[in-house]
BAFI-3210 file (N, C-alpha, C; in Angstrom, 3 decimals, decimal comma, padded with zeros to 6 digits):
// residues 263
n [1|2|3|4|5|6|7|8|9|10|11|12|13|14|15|16|17|18|19|20|21|22|23|24|25|26|27|28|29|30|31|32|33|34|35|36|37|38|39|40|41|42|43|44|45|46|47|48|49|50|51|52|53|54|55|56|57|58|59|60|61|62|63|64|65|66|67|68|69|70|71|72|73|74|75|76|77|78|79|80|81|82|83|84|85|86|87|88|89|90|91|92|93|94|95|96|97|98|99|100|101|102|103|104|105|106|107|108|109|110|111|112|113|114|115|116|117|118|119|120|121|122|123|124|125|126|127|128|129|130|131|132|133|134|135|136|137|138|139|140|141|142|143|144|145|146|147|148|149|150|151|152|153|154|155|156|157|158|159|160|161|162|163|164|165|166|167|168|169|170|171|172|173|174|175|176|177|178|179|180|181|182|183|184|185|186|187|188|189|190|191|192|193|194|195|196|197|198|199|200|201|202|203|204|205|206|207|208|209|210|211|212|213|214|215|216|217|218|219|220|221|222|223|224|225|226|227|228|229|230|231|232|233|234|235|236|237|238|239|240|241|242|243|244|245|246|247|248|249|250|251|252|253|254|255|256|257|258|259|260|261|262|263]
n.u [072,828|072,967|073,999|076,897|077,868|077,268|079,575|081,450|081,911|081,844|084,456|086,376|085,881|086,765|089,511|089,888|089,865|091,980|094,490|093,799|094,478|097,366|098,700|098,216|100,751|103,128|106,173|109,414|111,546|113,411|116,616|117,820|119,489|118,881|119,138|116,977|117,064|116,252|114,944|112,667|112,903|111,740|110,360|107,505|105,191|103,285|100,987|100,987|103,114|103,764|102,816|100,615|098,798|097,321|098,572|100,064|099,969|100,276|102,380|105,624|108,955|111,487|114,636|117,514|116,852|117,275|115,958|114,739|114,562|112,071|110,929|110,819|109,486|110,038|111,087|109,951|110,421|109,457|108,944|108,893|107,951|107,605|105,655|104,317|103,555|104,655|104,998|108,152|109,412|112,308|114,278|114,731|116,488|119,570|122,657|124,304|125,360|124,121|126,368|126,037|126,069|127,404|125,246|124,044|122,685|119,676|119,533|117,064|113,626|111,361|108,908|107,372|105,877|103,729|102,627|101,664|102,862|101,982|104,481|103,868|104,650|105,300|108,260|108,616|109,317|111,285|113,529|115,743|116,669|119,345|118,403|115,143|114,595|115,129|117,969|119,275|121,808|121,526|120,629|121,172|121,301|119,925|116,133|113,593|111,017|107,681|104,901|105,632|105,077|105,776|107,423|106,671|108,303|108,793|107,849|108,764|107,571|106,594|107,933|109,170|109,905|111,874|112,581|114,367|115,822|119,026|119,036|118,166|116,619|115,091|111,923|109,669|107,003|104,935|104,297|103,528|100,702|097,977|096,509|096,686|098,047|096,460|097,613|099,485|100,715|104,085|105,394|108,133|110,470|110,299|110,638|113,329|114,533|113,795|115,186|118,013|117,782|118,089|120,334|121,947|124,003|123,711|120,678|120,460|121,496|119,328|117,264|117,845|117,944|115,519|114,396|115,463|114,473|111,464|111,166|112,207|110,057|108,103|109,231|108,620|106,052|105,008|106,335|104,671|102,168|102,730|102,954|100,303|099,157|100,444|099,667|096,382|096,188|097,183|095,114|092,636|093,356|093,450|091,002|089,801|091,022|089,775|086,665|087,420|087,822|085,326|082,987|084,197|084,559|081,072|080,583|082,064|080,475|077,790|078,247|079,053|076,685|074,856|075,935|075,537|072,408|072,131|072,972]
n.v [138,589|136,449|134,763|135,583|134,599|131,276|131,608|132,066|129,689|127,869|128,618|128,106|125,483|124,257|125,009|123,184|120,920|120,984|121,309|118,786|116,750|117,083|116,652|113,661|112,106|112,907|114,145|114,882|116,501|115,041|113,505|111,464|108,796|104,940|101,164|098,283|095,496|093,583|090,687|088,543|089,523|091,566|094,826|096,150|098,562|101,166|103,268|104,991|105,585|103,300|099,685|099,443|100,711|100,465|098,738|100,212|098,900|095,570|094,054|093,845|095,869|094,890|093,390|094,989|097,066|100,498|103,260|106,949|108,428|110,854|112,268|111,749|109,499|108,742|105,295|105,151|105,806|107,711|107,163|106,783|104,536|102,618|104,603|104,634|105,820|106,088|104,397|102,887|100,676|101,188|100,219|097,833|098,506|099,961|101,652|101,275|099,339|096,568|092,963|091,513|087,814|085,422|084,675|081,475|078,606|077,250|074,655|073,964|074,204|077,094|078,766|082,390|083,145|084,287|083,958|082,447|079,447|077,535|075,701|072,044|069,280|065,819|065,125|067,449|069,071|071,504|070,914|072,958|073,571|073,699|073,427|072,288|069,503|066,315|065,689|067,841|069,511|070,775|073,848|074,472|073,687|073,394|072,546|074,327|075,026|073,694|074,841|077,265|080,644|080,900|082,533|081,912|082,526|081,474|078,912|075,091|072,440|070,435|072,095|074,820|078,021|079,771|081,903|081,643|083,018|084,007|082,458|081,014|078,963|075,489|074,364|071,399|071,456|069,512|068,669|071,127|073,985|076,042|076,488|077,521|075,350|073,345|073,194|070,548|067,786|066,605|063,938|061,319|061,451|064,346|065,617|064,870|065,530|069,054|069,340|068,591|071,004|072,865|072,843|073,417|075,416|077,045|077,423|078,391|080,875|081,652|081,939|084,213|086,326|085,996|087,158|089,675|090,699|090,951|092,597|095,170|094,963|095,922|098,489|099,599|100,097|101,617|104,161|104,489|104,826|106,897|108,685|109,030|109,894|112,454|113,642|113,474|115,359|117,271|117,715|118,445|120,556|122,345|122,045|123,407|126,079|126,857|126,179|128,764|130,703|130,687|131,233|134,090|135,400|135,097|137,287|139,489|140,180|140,248|142,730|144,565|144,429|145,728|148,386|149,529|149,037|151,454|153,579]
n.w [104,136|105,075|102,947|102,611|104,951|103,823|102,407|103,260|105,046|103,465|102,158|104,137|105,018|102,939|103,055|105,557|104,268|102,593|104,401|106,280|104,889|104,103|106,248|106,573|107,012|107,427|105,455|103,628|102,002|099,316|096,867|095,767|094,339|094,579|095,026|094,271|096,227|097,535|099,725|098,369|095,744|094,851|095,138|096,715|095,078|096,918|097,727|099,738|102,946|104,488|104,887|104,927|103,440|099,994|097,324|094,186|091,884|089,675|090,016|091,074|091,675|090,322|091,680|091,888|090,818|089,714|091,403|091,806|094,466|096,094|098,084|101,094|104,265|107,560|107,437|104,718|101,282|098,452|095,044|091,465|088,917|085,925|084,828|087,293|090,446|094,032|097,205|098,692|100,690|102,319|103,820|102,418|099,942|098,280|098,317|096,695|093,965|093,754|093,661|090,970|089,419|087,048|083,822|084,447|083,114|084,620|087,441|088,208|087,039|088,249|088,991|090,396|092,973|095,554|098,479|102,035|104,286|106,759|108,553|109,535|110,078|110,340|111,812|113,787|112,087|109,801|107,161|105,681|102,301|099,818|096,931|095,275|095,852|098,306|097,773|097,797|099,416|103,415|103,825|106,546|110,330|111,902|112,239|110,568|112,939|113,582|112,885|112,323|110,776|107,010|104,439|101,017|097,792|095,266|093,469|092,718|091,564|093,827|095,837|097,966|098,023|100,406|103,335|106,593|109,380|109,035|106,729|103,628|101,592|100,551|100,761|101,528|100,437|101,014|103,679|104,982|105,700|104,524|106,742|110,280|112,720|114,812|118,442|119,297|121,731|120,835|119,535|121,021|119,345|118,269|120,937|121,641|119,400|120,129|121,846|121,106|119,247|121,448|122,631|120,318|118,707|116,727|116,126|118,746|117,701|116,155|117,544|119,178|117,310|116,407|118,477|118,583|116,439|116,902|118,789|117,491|116,498|118,397|118,995|116,781|116,653|118,667|118,402|115,947|117,003|118,840|116,938|115,543|117,784|117,862|115,483|115,883|118,010|116,366|114,681|115,974|117,129|114,734|113,881|116,380|115,768|112,843|113,702|115,533|113,744|112,059|114,040|114,567|112,406|111,781|113,934|112,738|110,047|111,190|113,121|111,017|109,599|111,120|111,676|109,530|109,732|110,917|110,114]
ca.u [074,035|073,079|074,733|077,997|078,222|077,520|080,397|082,659|081,948|082,578|085,938|086,873|085,499|087,993|090,663|089,882|090,374|093,064|094,846|093,992|095,262|098,329|098,856|098,064|102,268|104,712|107,715|110,320|111,759|114,647|116,660|118,874|119,056|119,202|118,999|116,000|117,954|115,184|114,936|111,922|113,090|111,006|109,489|106,143|105,003|102,161|100,364|101,320|104,178|103,202|102,464|099,234|098,106|097,291|099,734|099,385|100,460|100,251|103,974|106,954|109,816|112,595|115,910|119,031|116,803|117,835|115,272|114,683|113,585|112,026|110,441|110,722|108,712|110,366|111,880|110,372|110,377|108,564|109,025|107,841|108,312|106,716|104,080|103,326|104,121|104,048|106,402|108,855|110,657|114,017|114,873|114,941|117,179|121,244|123,242|125,240|124,308|124,240|126,826|125,531|126,600|127,379|123,820|124,062|121,194|119,578|119,163|116,001|113,061|110,578|107,788|107,662|104,470|103,606|101,678|102,285|102,112|102,551|105,079|103,398|105,582|105,241|109,007|108,542|109,981|111,382|114,787|115,856|117,694|119,789|117,423|114,012|115,098|115,961|118,699|120,023|122,582|120,588|121,566|121,157|121,737|118,446|115,021|111,977|110,129|106,426|103,524|105,903|104,585|106,892|106,332|106,588|108,487|109,035|107,438|109,167|106,733|106,180|108,757|108,625|111,768|111,698|113,745|113,993|116,341|119,323|119,492|117,163|116,418|113,641|111,121|109,157|105,369|103,638|104,436|102,945|099,455|097,576|095,796|097,670|097,690|096,528|099,177|099,485|102,128|105,166|106,042|108,801|111,231|110,020|110,984|114,635|114,796|114,035|116,528|118,966|117,830|118,659|122,116|123,067|124,556|122,710|119,517|120,468|121,305|118,305|116,252|118,342|117,510|113,608|113,789|115,481|113,670|110,352|111,559|112,137|108,562|107,663|109,411|108,708|104,305|105,437|106,689|103,554|101,185|103,027|102,802|099,024|098,220|100,699|098,824|094,953|096,367|097,011|093,716|091,729|094,099|092,841|089,444|089,287|091,201|088,839|085,908|087,364|087,811|083,723|082,506|084,886|083,656|079,568|080,807|082,274|079,426|076,717|078,568|078,908|074,803|074,289|076,388|074,488|071,613|072,255|073,005]
ca.v [137,926|134,435|134,053|135,988|133,371|130,527|131,647|132,090|128,694|127,052|128,908|127,639|124,064|123,816|125,449|122,179|119,449|120,683|121,221|117,832|115,898|117,419|116,010|112,600|111,213|114,278|113,764|115,390|116,584|114,213|113,709|110,507|107,503|103,924|099,787|097,753|094,686|092,409|089,044|088,619|089,248|092,705|095,359|096,381|100,380|101,599|104,479|106,259|105,108|102,250|098,497|098,768|101,242|099,502|098,362|100,806|098,071|094,594|093,379|094,147|096,502|094,252|093,635|095,466|098,537|101,736|104,397|108,388|109,071|112,362|112,253|110,424|109,779|107,314|104,109|105,018|106,712|108,247|107,211|106,709|103,217|102,485|105,528|104,613|106,557|105,463|104,583|101,941|100,462|102,226|099,147|097,001|099,224|100,204|102,935|100,499|098,422|095,002|092,546|090,395|086,645|085,799|083,898|080,642|078,042|077,294|073,348|073,452|075,494|077,693|079,883|083,036|083,043|084,949|083,760|082,116|078,582|076,943|074,593|071,199|067,901|064,732|065,007|068,777|070,636|070,760|070,859|074,756|072,951|074,369|072,914|071,487|067,893|065,986|065,539|069,275|070,140|071,564|075,479|075,170|072,544|073,021|073,080|075,520|074,297|073,201|075,712|078,606|081,142|081,359|083,463|081,080|083,280|080,502|076,870|074,036|071,088|070,184|072,545|076,110|078,724|080,879|082,730|081,886|083,821|084,504|081,581|080,994|078,011|075,216|073,474|070,862|071,525|068,214|068,912|072,746|073,973|077,072|077,150|077,338|074,403|073,184|072,875|069,083|067,050|066,418|062,744|061,384|061,565|065,437|065,975|064,472|067,109|069,926|068,912|069,015|071,820|073,926|073,023|073,863|077,029|077,773|077,388|079,644|082,255|082,049|082,506|085,555|087,265|086,070|087,882|091,296|091,579|091,354|094,342|095,880|095,630|096,773|099,415|100,244|099,938|102,389|105,350|104,731|105,373|108,501|109,447|108,975|110,938|114,207|113,924|113,302|116,698|118,460|117,892|118,808|122,194|122,628|121,586|124,558|127,292|126,903|126,839|130,115|131,510|130,713|132,510|135,665|135,811|135,385|138,307|140,691|140,184|141,190|144,209|145,155|145,141|146,724|149,737|149,686|149,746|152,523|155,192]
ca.w [105,013|105,175|101,339|102,847|105,637|103,671|100,853|104,252|105,261|102,113|101,888|105,759|104,947|101,810|103,738|106,222|104,003|102,540|105,595|107,023|103,936|104,395|107,778|106,915|106,973|107,076|104,266|103,685|100,055|098,576|095,876|095,596|094,115|095,180|094,251|095,063|097,334|098,507|099,909|097,725|094,140|094,200|096,005|095,779|095,054|097,535|097,614|100,646|103,402|105,228|104,683|105,157|101,959|098,771|096,212|092,885|090,812|090,299|090,205|091,992|091,303|090,302|092,230|091,380|089,719|090,122|091,446|092,153|095,750|095,978|099,215|102,620|105,494|108,433|106,472|103,170|100,060|097,213|093,929|090,203|088,600|084,570|084,622|088,201|091,110|094,776|098,104|098,490|101,655|102,618|104,041|101,168|099,072|098,863|097,752|096,257|092,706|094,172|092,885|089,978|089,535|085,552|083,938|083,785|082,907|086,292|087,832|088,153|086,884|088,962|088,728|091,067|093,821|096,683|100,113|103,565|104,849|108,235|108,970|110,355|109,939|111,740|112,718|114,144|111,591|108,138|106,640|104,702|101,380|098,648|095,866|095,369|096,281|099,452|097,698|097,878|100,952|104,303|103,913|108,323|110,525|112,461|111,402|110,492|113,790|113,596|113,542|111,739|109,186|106,088|102,861|099,815|096,559|094,400|093,623|091,768|091,727|095,720|096,840|097,676|097,983|101,296|104,493|107,578|110,107|108,319|105,855|102,628|100,323|099,417|101,646|101,001|100,836|101,355|104,974|105,471|105,662|104,980|107,870|111,501|112,863|116,353|119,029|120,138|122,029|120,123|119,848|121,494|118,251|118,706|121,902|121,024|117,992|120,789|123,236|120,147|119,308|122,427|122,832|118,961|118,526|115,048|116,568|119,662|117,483|115,401|118,460|119,155|115,565|116,312|119,664|117,833|115,325|117,728|120,003|117,184|115,800|119,154|118,993|115,540|116,828|119,576|117,177|115,108|118,082|118,869|115,531|115,405|118,976|117,685|114,491|116,651|118,402|115,290|113,498|116,527|116,968|113,557|113,858|116,816|115,046|112,149|114,362|116,226|112,496|111,430|114,769|114,443|110,305|111,861|114,330|112,106|109,497|112,153|113,334|109,556|109,028|112,574|111,224|107,544|109,796|111,967|108,842]
c.u [074,041|073,953|076,193|078,492|078,254|078,970|081,568|083,147|082,284|083,571|086,653|086,940|086,362|089,337|091,141|090,788|091,741|094,297|095,105|094,631|096,973|099,272|098,640|099,447|102,466|105,720|108,293|110,974|113,558|115,147|118,292|118,455|119,475|118,819|117,524|116,967|116,806|115,283|113,905|112,108|112,541|110,775|108,521|105,794|103,558|101,729|100,269|102,471|104,308|103,187|101,221|097,967|098,373|097,944|098,997|099,743|100,931|101,472|104,970|107,952|111,082|113,699|116,554|118,316|116,880|116,444|115,307|114,015|113,844|111,508|111,141|110,054|109,190|111,199|111,455|109,935|109,801|109,522|108,772|108,408|107,264|105,583|103,740|104,366|103,656|105,366|106,478|108,926|111,775|114,724|115,434|115,796|118,477|121,620|123,960|124,626|124,897|125,255|126,195|126,321|126,243|125,910|124,735|122,607|121,109|119,079|117,856|114,821|111,571|109,525|107,548|106,093|105,046|102,500|102,550|101,801|102,413|103,591|104,477|103,391|105,772|106,675|109,393|108,940|110,717|113,160|114,936|117,422|118,113|118,983|116,248|113,830|115,762|117,513|120,441|120,562|121,746|121,125|122,076|121,302|120,434|117,454|114,487|111,370|108,657|105,444|104,400|105,570|105,811|106,456|107,393|107,276|108,591|108,468|108,191|108,707|106,455|107,073|108,770|110,477|111,202|112,653|113,516|115,045|117,350|119,749|118,161|117,417|115,069|113,268|110,492|107,746|104,119|103,670|104,070|101,412|099,232|096,950|096,980|097,229|097,517|097,651|098,841|100,671|102,952|104,984|107,381|110,535|111,397|111,168|112,482|115,566|115,012|115,250|117,987|118,974|118,293|119,983|122,780|122,767|123,510|121,299|119,721|120,425|120,411|117,157|116,594|117,503|116,389|113,154|114,181|114,981|112,238|110,694|111,576|111,014|107,583|108,215|109,181|106,841|104,549|105,263|105,296|102,150|101,605|102,694|101,494|098,795|098,994|099,878|097,354|095,295|096,376|095,668|092,761|092,394|093,380|091,677|088,909|089,470|090,321|087,024|085,835|087,097|086,214|083,204|082,876|084,386|082,081|080,227|080,532|081,109|077,864|076,768|078,483|077,486|074,793|074,893|075,824|073,351|070,925|072,414|071,820]
c.v [136,892|134,348|134,616|134,527|132,637|130,636|131,641|130,690|127,550|126,993|127,804|125,959|123,608|123,740|123,993|120,939|119,168|120,517|119,341|116,587|115,931|116,682|114,626|111,672|112,708|113,523|114,880|115,399|115,877|114,009|113,043|109,287|106,223|102,733|099,264|096,251|094,141|091,012|088,485|088,914|090,879|093,266|095,851|097,963|100,846|103,230|105,349|105,103|104,165|101,048|098,369|099,850|100,256|099,643|099,145|100,145|096,889|093,753|094,259|095,507|095,304|094,383|094,355|096,589|099,914|102,447|105,533|108,264|110,444|113,078|110,854|110,455|108,359|106,141|103,638|105,802|106,704|107,731|107,112|105,335|103,014|103,022|105,295|105,532|106,289|105,405|103,260|101,864|100,858|101,188|097,684|097,565|099,359|100,794|102,406|099,034|096,921|093,541|091,313|088,853|086,543|084,324|082,792|079,700|077,484|075,734|072,831|074,688|075,850|079,104|080,577|082,879|084,152|084,776|083,053|081,106|078,505|075,781|073,484|069,535|067,331|064,945|066,271|069,833|070,180|071,438|072,329|073,715|073,900|074,295|072,444|069,943|067,617|065,297|066,475|069,258|070,751|072,754|075,791|073,889|072,313|072,963|074,379|074,176|074,092|074,557|077,391|079,107|081,637|081,891|082,611|082,292|082,646|079,201|076,619|072,719|070,924|071,025|074,302|076,916|079,748|081,001|082,195|082,344|084,171|083,411|081,837|079,731|077,200|074,461|072,548|070,691|070,509|068,465|070,495|072,799|075,812|077,760|076,929|076,127|074,111|073,239|071,707|068,700|066,706|064,596|062,344|061,679|063,534|066,069|065,694|065,484|068,891|070,130|069,345|070,403|073,158|073,753|073,184|074,986|078,059|078,607|078,656|080,994|082,662|082,795|083,979|086,051|087,550|087,573|089,289|091,671|091,785|092,426|095,259|096,454|096,145|098,033|100,628|100,963|101,709|103,812|105,289|105,226|106,696|108,919|109,697|110,138|112,357|114,355|114,575|115,313|117,923|118,775|118,433|120,666|122,593|123,213|123,510|125,886|127,558|127,414|128,913|131,034|131,987|131,564|133,564|136,108|136,526|137,381|139,626|141,254|140,762|142,259|144,939|145,781|146,233|148,357|149,990|150,005|151,010|154,109|154,904]
c.w [105,241|104,111|102,016|103,929|104,940|102,876|102,115|104,540|104,324|102,111|103,096|105,454|103,844|102,382|104,906|105,941|103,303|103,312|105,973|105,817|104,104|105,331|107,756|107,379|106,837|106,282|104,451|102,683|100,174|097,515|095,538|095,095|094,712|094,821|094,971|095,633|098,093|098,412|098,912|096,395|094,263|095,023|095,729|096,203|095,655|098,066|098,541|101,776|104,268|104,474|104,266|104,290|100,766|097,936|094,793|091,659|090,684|090,688|090,883|091,021|091,277|091,145|091,315|090,411|090,214|090,221|091,951|093,145|095,957|096,718|100,604|103,368|106,368|107,204|105,035|101,922|098,944|095,980|092,387|089,400|087,348|084,756|085,647|089,326|092,732|095,749|098,119|100,103|101,515|102,794|103,185|100,063|099,536|097,826|096,675|094,660|093,762|093,317|092,018|089,469|087,784|085,114|083,486|083,650|084,245|086,046|087,309|087,394|088,001|088,483|089,983|091,912|095,242|097,830|100,837|103,108|106,174|107,984|109,531|109,690|110,840|112,295|113,281|114,016|110,592|107,676|105,629|103,821|100,129|097,066|096,260|095,351|097,416|099,142|097,869|099,285|101,674|104,075|105,970|109,028|111,066|111,524|111,489|111,791|113,450|113,652|112,976|110,824|108,294|104,909|101,740|098,595|095,846|094,799|092,418|091,830|093,466|096,770|096,692|098,692|099,711|102,212|105,537|108,211|108,869|106,950|104,631|101,905|100,715|100,840|101,262|101,711|101,628|102,794|105,747|105,043|105,692|106,308|109,325|111,954|114,371|117,212|119,991|120,681|121,107|120,875|120,455|120,638|118,251|119,767|122,228|120,229|119,205|121,845|122,298|119,971|119,786|122,541|121,099|119,282|117,479|115,598|117,375|118,938|116,485|116,324|118,789|118,472|115,928|117,586|119,312|117,538|116,139|118,485|118,966|116,214|116,781|119,220|117,628|115,675|117,417|118,989|116,831|115,987|118,248|118,094|115,285|116,408|118,290|116,220|114,543|117,224|117,412|114,692|114,936|117,168|115,990|113,433|115,263|116,470|113,774|112,817|115,030|115,047|112,218|112,302|114,841|112,975|110,945|112,608|113,773|111,122|110,274|112,563|112,418|109,519|110,018|111,899|110,265|108,167|110,450|111,035|108,015]
res [x|x|x|x|x|x|x|x|x|x|x|x|x|x|x|x|x|x|x|x|x|x|x|x|x|x|x|x|x|x|x|x|x|x|x|x|x|x|x|x|x|x|x|x|x|x|x|x|x|x|x|x|x|x|x|x|x|x|x|x|x|x|x|x|x|x|x|x|x|x|x|x|x|x|x|x|x|x|x|x|x|x|x|x|x|x|x|x|x|x|x|x|x|x|x|x|x|x|x|x|x|x|x|x|x|x|x|x|x|x|x|x|x|x|x|x|x|x|x|x|x|x|x|x|x|x|x|x|x|x|x|x|x|x|x|x|x|x|x|x|x|x|x|x|x|x|x|x|x|x|x|x|x|x|x|x|x|x|x|x|x|x|x|x|x|x|x|x|x|x|x|x|x|x|x|x|x|x|x|x|x|x|x|x|x|x|x|x|x|x|x|x|x|x|x|x|x|x|x|x|x|x|x|x|x|x|x|x|x|x|x|x|x|x|x|x|x|x|x|x|x|x|x|x|x|x|x|x|x|x|x|x|x|x|x|x|x|x|x|x|x|x|x|x|x|x|x|x|x|x|x|x|x|x|x|x|x|x|x|x|x|x|x]
***
């Protein structure tokens, strides 16, 4: 009897483990192709449909690469690339091949990087320029204000390539820091710049865009919490069902043994 109960318990534990794995995240079958189209120049391939999952390879899937989406989960798609299989953010893909510009010899050399810094300038902010030198034109009228975290994806000398709002360009890395600066009262020149920024339509537009992105992130977090609660309820239901099956199995075995004892 004990041996029979033990075998039943092992089978139920195996079924529970398989069921729990299948509910880690919901997926839907898919069969279509997209092209990678990211601000950073490529997409990471991750082990699950979220940026919290680990990368499955050290490099990126470069821009303009066509990939086959075989499953979806939210805004993420499952695909394979160069012998690896994983998930990419579909937000940075497109169904149409991006336009490619004619190959020209670059005006300057740069290397690819992947790290974050904070703007920390005496003037209260940094200009975003079209090239890695102060001789290049500004790509927007306002500054990237101090304490703003920016993503550096390329480096050329003391200049780093990044994006801010709807703009992308080069900033002078001498006036950045890897540690978030403490907030201090700025000098009179900075106060003047802040007043100019308030009257600048381009800066107002960037502030609206930042606010919109923040609201979208909050909405995404809310949806993620709802999904987690739903998954927890399902897991609790599965656990209760398995406990009931174990109890019923034990009762059946006991009754069968008692019947055998009567005869």
